[in-house]
N, C-alpha and C positions, 0 to 999 in steps of 0.2 A: 836547461832549467832557467827559471825566470828571475831569480833573486839571489843576492849574496848569501842569504840565510839558507837557501835551499839545499837540502840533502836528497830529497826525493818527493815524488808525488804519485798518487794512484787514484783510480776512478772506481766508483761503486754506485749502486742504485739503492734507494730506500724510500719508502712511503710514496712511491709514484714520482719521485724526483731523481735526477741524475746529479752526482756530486763528483768533484775532484778535490782531493785533500793534499795540501802542501805542508811539508815539515822540514825542520832543521834540528840542530842539536838542542835548542832551547824549547822545542815543542812544535805543535801544529800552529802555523801562523796564518793560514788562509784556507777557506773552504768555499769553493765555487759551487753554486747550486743553480739548477735550471730545470724547467719542465720538459725540455727536449734534450735528446742525447747531446752530450758535449763532444766537441771535435776530438777525434782519436789522437792520442799522443804515443809516439813510438818509444819514448824513453822512461816509461813508467817503471817503478821499482816495487819490490815486495815491501809492504809496510812493516816497520818494527812493531813490537808489542804495544807501545803506548798509542800508536796510531790505530792498530787493530781494536784496542779498547775503545777509542773514540768512535770508530765505525760501528761497533756493536752498540754503543750508547745511542748513536743516532738512529739505528734500526729500532731499538727499543722505544725511543722517544716518539718516532714517527709512525711506526707500524703497530706497536703494541699499546701505544698511548700511555706509557709509563711516565709518571712524574718523578724524575730523579735529579739529584744534585750533580752538577758538573764539576764539583770541587776536586775530584780525583783525576780529572783530565789534565794532561800536560799541554798547556797552551802558551803561545808567545804573542803577547799584545804590544811588544816593544815598538811597533811602527806607529802606534797611536800617541797623541799628546796626553798629558796628564788628565786634562778635562775629558777628552774622548774616552780614555780608559775608565775613568770614574763612571761616566754615563753608561758605557757598555757593560761594565761589571754590575751596575745597579739593576740591569735587566733580570738578573737572577732573583731579585726580590719580588718579581711579578709571578705569582703562581700560575701553573698550567690552567688554562680555561678562564683566566682573568686578564684584564687589560688595564693599561695606564695611558694617560695622555702625555704628550710631550711636556706640558707645563707641570704636571704632577711629578714626572721624572726629574725635571729641573729642580723642583722643590726638595725632593728627597735626597738629592746630591748636594744640596746647599747652595744652589745657584738660581734662586727664584727669578722668574722672568726670562731666563735664558732658554726658552723653549725652541727657538730657531737653532741655537747652537747644539741643543740636544738632537734636533732633527738632523743636523749635519753629522753629528757623531754616529747616529743610527745608520746613515748612508755609508759611513766608512767602516761599519762593523765588519771585521774580516772573517768572523765565524758565526754566520747565521745558524740558527737551530741551537748551537751550543750557547750562544747569548741571544735569547729569543726576541729580537727586535720586531718580529711580526706582531708582538703583543702591545705595541705602542701605536696609538691612533690619535686623531684629533680629539680635543676635549668635547666636541659635539658628537663623538662617535663615528666620525667620517674616517674611512680607511684612506690613509695618505700613503705616500711613496714606499716602495720596497725595492731596494737596489739589486736583489738577487734576480736571476733570470726568471722570467714569467711575470715580474712586476706585481701589480695589484691582484691579478688572478691567482698567482702563487700565494700571496699573503692571505687572500680570502680562503683558499683551500686549507692552508695551515690553521687558520682560525676555526674553520668548520671541523677540522680534525680534532680540535681541542674542545669541541661541543659549544663553541661560542655561537649564540643565536644572532642572526643577521636581521635587521629591520628591512633592509633592501640590499641590492647588490653592492652598495658602497658605504653602508652604515651598519654598525653593530648595535645590538640592544644595549641600552645604557646600564642595565642591571649588571653587566659584566665588568663595569669600570671600577677601579679602586679610587679611593679618595673622595 
């Protein structure tokens, strides 16, 4: 296992993506995501009920397109700084099918002008999909970085899955932006 917090991990597939979920006593602390099959792991374990609930939530979110609250999911964001945690948790304020800019997100967490720091926090988001960092784009609608496997292609697929209209391969229609 890869971390002191680790009790177990398991792999699954949802919405055309491959996932590996890691959990400890405090909750799920990391979710790896990729467009291609993740390297097999021999020491996977059967997930406890709270992890199975999260896996079902991800299936519903990606495959059925259900907009649901993640409030009931048991997560562990303790590896993040206070600022990073605030930025990641604010992602839940962006409704499915809507987008926010890095600067808008900085404003709503009370750190106007800290758009680069928000971008860094998005890159450290340990639970993509649960905390939908794919919904954050440049204020000009440009699709910027995505740290999950598949990068910008994966981000674009996730946005299209949420019915976000694209102006071109790297820009979203500005009508989907909040603020």
